C-alpha positions as a Markdown table, in Angstrom:
| # | Residue | x | y | z |
|---|---|---|---|---|
| 1 | Ile | 3.2 | -5.3 | 3.8 |
| 2 | Pro | 0.3 | -3.7 | 5.5 |
| 3 | Ala | -0.7 | -2.1 | 2.0 |
| 4 | Ile | -1.2 | -5.9 | 0.9 |
| 5 | Leu | -2.6 | -7.2 | 3.6 |
| 6 | Asp | -5.4 | -4.4 | 4.1 |
| 7 | Leu | -6.3 | -4.5 | 0.0 |
| 8 | Leu | -6.9 | -8.5 | 0.9 |
| 9 | Glu | -8.7 | -7.7 | 3.8 |
| 10 | Lys | -10.9 | -5.2 | 1.9 |
| 11 | Gly | -11.4 | -8.2 | -0.5 |
| 12 | Ala | -9.7 | -6.9 | -3.2 |
| 13 | Gln | -9.3 | -9.4 | -6.4 |
| 14 | Pro | -5.6 | -10.6 | -6.2 |
| 15 | Thr | -4.5 | -8.8 | -9.6 |
| 16 | Pro | -0.9 | -10.2 | -11.5 |
| 17 | Thr | 0.7 | -7.6 | -9.7 |
| 18 | Val | -0.1 | -8.3 | -6.3 |
| 19 | His | 0.7 | -12.0 | -7.0 |
| 20 | Tyr | 4.0 | -11.0 | -8.0 |
| 21 | Ile | 4.7 | -8.7 | -5.2 |
| 22 | Leu | 3.7 | -11.6 | -2.8 |
| 23 | Lys | 5.7 | -13.9 | -4.6 |
| 24 | Lys | 8.7 | -11.6 | -4.4 |
| 25 | Ala | 7.8 | -10.9 | -0.5 |
| 26 | Gly | 7.9 | -14.6 | 0.4 |
| 27 | Val | 4.4 | -15.3 | -0.3 |
| 28 | Leu | 3.0 | -15.7 | 3.7 |
| 29 | Thr | 1.9 | -19.4 | 3.8 |
């Protein structure tokens, strides 16, 4: 998810929504 990665790179705080999306996406571990 480019949008999420872009936010993370910009240092955006991991909001609950982002956390949820990452979990649904499978959380790139």
